[in-house]
C-alpha positions as CSV (number, residue, x, y, z in Angstrom):
1,M,-95.1,86.2,-17.4
2,L,-94.2,89.8,-18.2
3,A,-97.0,91.6,-19.7
4,P,-96.1,92.3,-23.3
5,L,-93.2,95.2,-23.2
6,R,-93.7,96.8,-26.5
7,D,-95.5,99.6,-24.9
8,H,-92.8,100.3,-22.7
9,L,-90.5,101.0,-25.5
10,R,-91.0,104.3,-26.1
11,P,-88.5,106.7,-23.9
12,K,-85.8,107.9,-26.1
13,D,-83.0,106.2,-24.1
14,P,-84.1,102.5,-23.3
15,K,-81.3,102.0,-21.3
16,S,-82.7,104.4,-18.4
17,S,-86.1,102.5,-18.4
18,P,-85.5,100.1,-14.8
19,L,-88.0,98.0,-16.3
20,L,-86.3,97.4,-19.9
21,C,-82.9,96.6,-17.8
22,M,-84.5,94.5,-15.5
23,A,-86.3,92.4,-18.4
24,K,-83.0,92.5,-20.4
25,E,-81.0,90.8,-17.9
26,R,-83.8,88.2,-16.8
27,Y,-84.2,87.4,-20.4
28,F,-81.0,87.1,-21.6
29,T,-79.3,85.4,-18.7
30,R,-82.1,82.5,-19.3
31,M,-81.2,82.3,-22.9
32,S,-77.6,81.9,-22.2
33,V,-77.4,78.3,-22.1
34,D,-76.9,76.4,-25.0
35,I,-80.0,73.8,-25.9
36,Y,-79.4,70.2,-26.2
37,P,-82.2,67.8,-26.6
38,D,-80.6,64.7,-24.1
39,K,-80.2,67.2,-21.2
40,P,-82.9,68.5,-18.9
41,E,-82.2,72.3,-19.4
42,Y,-84.0,71.4,-23.1
43,G,-87.3,70.8,-21.0
44,E,-86.9,74.6,-18.6
45,S,-85.9,75.7,-22.2
46,R,-89.4,75.9,-23.0
47,W,-90.2,79.2,-22.0
48,I,-89.5,81.1,-24.9
49,V,-92.9,79.5,-26.2
50,S,-94.7,82.2,-23.9
51,E,-92.0,84.6,-23.9
52,D,-91.0,85.2,-27.5
53,V,-92.5,88.3,-28.0
54,N,-91.6,90.0,-25.2
55,V,-87.9,88.9,-25.8
56,E,-88.2,89.7,-29.8
57,H,-89.2,93.4,-28.9
58,L,-86.2,93.7,-26.1
59,L,-83.4,92.0,-28.9
60,D,-85.1,94.6,-31.8
61,V,-84.8,98.0,-29.2
62,F,-81.0,96.7,-28.2
63,T,-79.5,95.6,-31.3
64,T,-80.4,98.8,-32.6
65,I,-78.9,101.5,-29.6
66,D,-76.2,99.0,-28.8
67,A,-75.3,97.3,-31.8
68,S,-71.7,96.9,-31.3
69,S,-72.5,95.0,-28.7
70,E,-71.0,91.3,-29.5
71,S,-73.3,90.1,-26.3
72,I,-76.2,91.4,-27.9
73,W,-75.8,89.2,-30.6
74,D,-74.6,86.7,-29.3
75,T,-78.3,86.3,-27.3
76,C,-79.8,87.2,-30.5
77,A,-78.5,84.0,-31.7
78,N,-79.3,82.2,-28.6
79,F,-82.8,83.2,-29.1
80,M,-82.9,81.7,-32.9
81,D,-81.8,78.7,-31.8
82,H,-84.8,78.6,-28.5
83,L,-87.2,79.4,-31.0
84,Y,-86.2,76.6,-33.5
85,W,-86.5,73.8,-31.3
86,H,-89.7,75.3,-29.5
87,K,-91.7,77.7,-31.9
88,G,-90.3,77.8,-35.2
89,R,-91.0,81.1,-36.7
90,L,-89.4,83.5,-38.5
91,V,-88.1,86.8,-36.5
92,I,-87.9,91.0,-37.5
93,L,-84.4,90.8,-37.1
94,G,-83.3,89.6,-40.3
95,L,-82.5,92.4,-42.1
96,K,-80.3,93.8,-39.1
97,I,-78.3,90.3,-39.1
98,E,-77.5,90.2,-42.8
99,G,-76.7,93.8,-42.6
100,L,-74.3,93.3,-39.9
101,A,-70.4,93.7,-41.3
102,D,-68.7,90.7,-42.7
103,N,-66.1,91.3,-40.3
104,H,-68.7,91.5,-37.2
105,R,-67.3,88.7,-35.0
106,S,-71.5,87.2,-34.2
107,K,-72.5,87.4,-38.1
108,P,-72.1,84.4,-39.2
109,K,-73.5,82.9,-36.2
110,C,-76.7,84.4,-36.2
111,L,-76.8,83.8,-40.0
112,S,-76.9,80.2,-39.8
113,R,-79.1,80.3,-37.0
114,L,-81.6,82.8,-39.2
115,S,-81.3,80.1,-41.8
116,R,-82.4,77.2,-39.1
117,L,-85.9,79.3,-38.6
118,F,-86.2,79.5,-42.4
119,H,-85.6,75.9,-42.7
120,S,-88.2,75.5,-39.4
121,V,-91.0,77.2,-41.8
122,G,-90.6,75.5,-45.0
123,N,-88.5,78.2,-47.1
124,Y,-85.4,75.8,-47.9
125,A,-84.3,78.4,-50.6
126,E,-83.9,81.1,-47.6
127,D,-82.4,78.7,-45.6
128,K,-79.5,77.3,-48.0
129,R,-78.9,81.3,-49.1
130,L,-77.9,81.7,-45.7
131,L,-76.2,79.1,-44.8
132,T,-74.0,79.7,-48.0
133,S,-73.4,83.0,-46.5
134,A,-72.1,81.6,-43.0
135,L,-69.9,79.1,-44.8
136,E,-67.8,81.8,-46.4
137,L,-67.5,83.6,-43.8
138,Y,-66.3,80.6,-42.0
139,R,-64.3,79.7,-44.5
140,E,-62.3,82.9,-44.4
141,R,-61.8,82.8,-40.7
142,R,-60.4,79.3,-41.3
143,N,-62.8,78.0,-38.5
144,D,-63.0,74.2,-39.3
145,R,-65.2,73.0,-36.2
146,A,-67.7,75.9,-37.9
147,V,-66.9,75.2,-41.1
148,A,-67.9,71.8,-41.0
149,Q,-71.2,72.0,-39.0
150,T,-72.5,74.3,-41.6
151,L,-71.8,71.6,-44.0
152,R,-73.3,69.4,-42.3
153,Y,-76.9,71.7,-42.2
154,L,-76.6,72.6,-46.2
155,S,-75.8,68.7,-46.7
156,N,-79.9,68.4,-44.8
157,T,-81.0,71.2,-46.2
158,N,-79.7,70.1,-50.5
159,Q,-81.9,67.1,-50.1
160,F,-85.0,69.3,-50.1
161,F,-84.2,70.2,-53.8
162,G,-83.2,66.9,-55.0
163,L,-79.5,67.8,-54.7
164,Y,-78.4,64.3,-53.3
165,K,-75.1,64.0,-54.8
166,E,-74.4,67.6,-53.9
167,G,-75.5,66.7,-50.1
168,I,-73.5,63.6,-49.8
169,R,-70.2,65.3,-51.0
170,Q,-71.2,68.6,-48.4
171,A,-71.7,65.5,-45.6
172,E,-68.9,63.5,-46.6
173,E,-66.5,67.0,-46.2
174,A,-67.5,68.0,-42.4
175,L,-67.4,64.3,-41.8
176,E,-63.6,64.2,-43.1
177,I,-63.0,67.7,-40.5
178,F,-64.4,66.1,-37.5
179,E,-62.6,62.8,-38.1
180,Q,-59.5,64.9,-37.8
181,L,-60.6,67.0,-34.6
182,G,-61.6,63.9,-33.3
183,D,-64.9,64.6,-32.2
184,T,-67.1,61.2,-32.5
185,V,-70.2,62.8,-31.5
186,E,-70.2,65.5,-34.5
187,Q,-69.1,62.3,-36.9
188,A,-72.0,60.4,-35.9
189,K,-74.4,63.3,-36.8
190,C,-72.6,63.8,-40.1
191,L,-73.3,60.1,-40.6
192,V,-76.9,60.4,-40.0
193,H,-77.4,63.1,-42.4
194,L,-75.2,61.0,-44.4
195,A,-77.4,57.9,-44.5
196,D,-80.5,59.7,-45.4
197,L,-79.0,61.3,-48.6
198,L,-77.4,57.8,-49.7
199,Y,-80.8,56.3,-48.9
200,L,-82.3,59.0,-51.1
201,D,-79.6,58.6,-53.9
202,R,-80.5,55.1,-54.0
203,R,-77.7,53.6,-52.8
204,I,-79.7,51.4,-50.1
205,D,-77.3,49.2,-48.9
206,T,-74.4,52.0,-48.3
207,A,-77.4,54.3,-46.9
208,E,-78.1,51.3,-44.2
209,E,-74.5,50.6,-43.6
210,T,-74.0,54.3,-42.6
211,A,-76.9,54.2,-40.5
212,S,-75.6,51.3,-38.5
213,R,-72.4,52.8,-38.4
214,A,-74.0,56.3,-36.6
215,I,-75.8,54.1,-33.9
216,N,-73.2,52.2,-33.1
217,L,-70.6,55.4,-32.8
218,L,-73.6,57.2,-30.8
219,S,-73.9,54.6,-28.7
220,E,-70.8,55.5,-26.7
221,T,-71.8,58.7,-26.4
222,G,-75.5,59.3,-25.1
223,E,-76.5,61.3,-27.6
224,Q,-80.4,59.4,-27.7
225,Y,-82.0,62.4,-29.7
226,W,-79.5,61.0,-32.8
227,V,-80.2,57.7,-32.0
228,C,-83.3,58.5,-32.7
229,K,-83.3,60.5,-36.1
230,S,-80.4,56.9,-37.1
231,H,-83.3,54.3,-35.9
232,R,-85.7,56.6,-38.3
233,V,-83.9,56.4,-41.1
234,L,-83.6,53.0,-40.7
235,G,-87.1,52.7,-40.6
236,K,-87.4,54.2,-43.7
237,I,-84.5,52.2,-45.6
238,Y,-86.3,49.1,-44.4
239,Y,-89.3,50.3,-45.8
240,F,-88.1,50.5,-49.3
241,Q,-86.8,47.3,-49.1
242,S,-90.2,46.4,-48.8
243,E,-88.8,45.0,-45.0
244,T,-92.3,46.4,-43.5
245,E,-91.6,44.3,-40.0
246,K,-87.8,46.1,-39.8
247,A,-89.3,49.3,-40.7
248,I,-92.1,49.2,-38.3
249,H,-89.2,48.2,-35.4
250,H,-87.1,50.9,-36.3
251,L,-89.7,53.4,-36.3
252,E,-90.8,52.0,-32.8
253,L,-87.6,52.4,-31.2
254,A,-87.7,55.6,-32.4
255,L,-91.1,56.6,-30.7
256,G,-90.0,54.8,-28.2
257,I,-86.7,57.1,-27.3
258,A,-88.2,60.1,-28.1
259,S,-91.2,59.6,-26.4
260,P,-90.0,60.0,-22.9
261,F,-87.7,63.7,-23.6
262,D,-91.3,64.9,-25.5
263,W,-89.4,66.2,-28.4
264,D,-91.6,67.7,-30.9
265,D,-89.7,67.1,-33.7
266,Q,-89.0,63.6,-33.7
267,L,-92.5,62.2,-32.6
268,F,-94.1,64.3,-35.5
269,W,-91.6,62.7,-38.5
270,V,-92.1,59.3,-37.0
271,H,-95.7,59.3,-36.3
272,T,-96.2,60.6,-39.9
273,T,-94.1,58.5,-41.4
274,L,-95.8,55.7,-40.2
275,A,-99.2,57.3,-40.9
276,N,-97.3,57.1,-44.7
277,L,-96.4,53.4,-44.2
278,F,-99.8,52.1,-43.0
279,C,-101.8,54.1,-45.9
280,D,-99.6,52.2,-48.1
281,E,-100.5,48.9,-46.6
282,G,-104.0,49.7,-46.4
283,R,-103.9,49.9,-42.5
284,F,-105.9,53.2,-42.7
285,D,-106.9,53.4,-39.3
286,D,-103.9,52.4,-38.0
287,A,-102.5,55.4,-40.6
288,Q,-105.3,57.9,-38.9
289,N,-103.8,56.9,-35.4
290,H,-100.7,57.9,-35.9
291,L,-101.7,61.2,-38.0
292,E,-104.1,62.1,-34.8
293,R,-100.7,61.7,-32.9
294,A,-98.6,63.8,-35.2
295,K,-101.3,66.6,-34.7
296,T,-100.6,66.9,-31.0
297,H,-96.7,67.8,-31.9
298,T,-97.6,70.7,-34.3
299,V,-97.6,73.2,-31.7
300,V,-93.6,73.6,-32.5
301,S,-94.4,74.6,-36.2
302,T,-97.1,75.7,-38.7
303,Y,-95.3,74.0,-41.2
304,Y,-95.6,70.4,-39.3
305,L,-99.5,71.7,-39.6
306,G,-99.3,72.2,-43.3
307,H,-98.0,68.6,-43.7
308,T,-100.4,66.7,-41.7
309,M,-102.9,68.5,-43.5
310,M,-101.3,66.7,-46.7
311,V,-100.4,63.7,-45.1
312,Q,-104.3,63.8,-44.7
313,A,-105.2,64.4,-47.8
314,E,-103.4,61.5,-48.8
315,L,-104.3,59.6,-46.4
316,W,-108.4,60.7,-47.5
317,Y,-107.4,60.1,-51.5
318,E,-106.1,56.5,-51.0
319,Q,-109.5,55.6,-49.4
320,G,-111.2,57.2,-52.6
321,R,-112.5,59.9,-50.3
322,L,-111.7,62.1,-53.0
323,G,-114.2,65.7,-51.9
324,E,-112.6,65.9,-48.6
325,A,-108.9,65.1,-50.0
326,K,-109.2,67.9,-52.4
327,S,-110.5,70.0,-49.6
328,E,-107.4,69.0,-47.0
329,A,-104.6,69.7,-49.6
330,L,-105.9,72.9,-50.6
331,C,-106.1,74.0,-46.9
332,A,-102.3,72.9,-46.8
333,A,-101.3,74.4,-50.2
334,G,-102.8,77.5,-48.2
335,V,-100.5,77.3,-45.0
336,Y,-97.6,76.5,-47.2
337,K,-98.2,79.6,-49.5
338,K,-98.2,81.8,-46.1
339,L,-95.3,80.8,-45.4
340,G,-93.2,80.8,-48.3
341,A,-92.5,76.7,-48.2
342,A,-92.5,76.9,-52.4
343,E,-91.5,72.9,-52.4
344,G,-94.4,72.0,-50.3
345,L,-97.0,74.3,-52.3
346,E,-95.9,72.0,-55.3
347,G,-96.2,69.2,-53.7
348,C,-99.8,70.0,-53.3
349,R,-100.4,70.9,-56.5
350,N,-99.2,67.5,-57.8
351,L,-101.6,66.3,-55.2
352,L,-104.2,68.1,-56.3
353,R,-103.5,66.9,-59.7
354,R,-103.6,63.1,-58.8
355,I,-107.3,64.0,-57.0
356,E,-108.5,65.7,-59.9
357,R,-107.6,62.5,-62.3
358,G,-110.0,60.2,-60.1
359,I,-109.3,57.0,-58.5
360,P,-106.3,56.3,-56.4
361,R,-103.4,54.1,-57.9
362,R,-103.3,51.6,-55.5
363,L,-107.4,50.7,-55.9
364,T,-106.5,50.6,-59.6
365,G,-103.6,48.8,-59.6
366,S,-102.5,50.9,-62.3
367,S,-98.7,51.6,-62.8
368,D,-99.1,55.0,-64.4
369,D,-97.2,57.9,-63.6
370,D,-98.9,58.9,-60.7
371,G,-96.4,58.3,-58.1
372,E,-93.5,59.7,-60.3
373,L,-95.6,63.7,-59.9
374,F,-95.6,62.9,-56.3
375,V,-92.0,62.0,-56.0
376,Q,-90.3,64.3,-57.9
377,G,-92.7,66.9,-57.3
378,D,-92.9,67.1,-53.1
379,A,-89.9,67.1,-51.9
380,N,-90.5,66.9,-48.4
381,Y,-91.9,63.5,-48.9
382,R,-88.8,62.7,-50.4
383,A,-87.0,64.0,-47.3
384,H,-89.3,62.8,-44.4
385,Q,-91.9,59.9,-45.9
386,V,-91.7,56.5,-46.6
387,P,-91.7,56.1,-50.5
388,L,-93.8,52.8,-52.3
389,P,-91.2,50.4,-52.9
390,E,-92.2,49.8,-56.3
391,R,-90.6,53.4,-56.9
392,A,-87.3,52.1,-56.6
393,T,-86.6,52.8,-59.9
394,E,-88.2,56.0,-61.2
395,S,-86.3,58.6,-61.8
396,E,-85.4,61.8,-59.6
397,R,-85.3,65.1,-60.4
């Protein structure tokens, strides 16, 4: 690892510095590869975790002194892609990216990558705003493939606002474009997002059929990352249908796929989903075990840390450990507030209200509106976690 470079970024002409030019060539070349979770290069790209500060300072300098260079901005997009997969955090380059002329070739690509970083920290409002801007630029350029990919990202983001029908329309439009392009892999990815949205929209049978269709398409492509996501969606669907054994089967299949590749994001979400599932089943030791395993995958995102605190608070709440639950929920709220994750923060507030009301509904057999508060207030749980089966008929936001 090179020493931090910020102290060397003082020359009037940074291009004249042999150190900076050598570092620029070294780093920028290493970031030129695309990241695919299923490929060996994915593990090799983890180097960004320890070198990200140096790379960011280099980009800050060279996007200032060489702003017209398309290769610099392409590298900036690749840098944000590396961060998204391995170290979800925001960057100091956002204002520069948004300040690019609309006709700059790299602007929509950089906007899209920047949006994914906001997504990774739970700031879905900024995520959606940036994706919407990128979509407009791609439509103007008649770049059908990029339009479809951006629609797929937007469909995923809209589920965090409870805008399931809007997300479904976007996923279906993206799917239609990829069908016209004959891209089977991208069709399957759209189907995975569509299945999740249909599940959230309570169109359960269609969601199950769509997820199964995605797995069938993906089985011919070798895209195990998306097969893993498909099984995770099916796990949520079956648990919603009170088919607990099927749910656990598919979630464990997802774990089996993700573990050899060490996909932190998938392992994190599967373990937290299982933690919630077992918590609802009253199997608190199993729930705690999965939560502890989820915590080992929080290094890629501070948002994940906040989410584990939320799950821990929920687990303690269900056990009647109200003081500990309140303390943990407050810690989660602090993390979400720092990240600007409004939906997660609202979920904390709703959980705190439930804690203040006393004994958990599971222990009292109450059918009051606690569950509705929980489902409506926390978009993250709607999108990632397993709802209680009896909440199937409750209204959505």
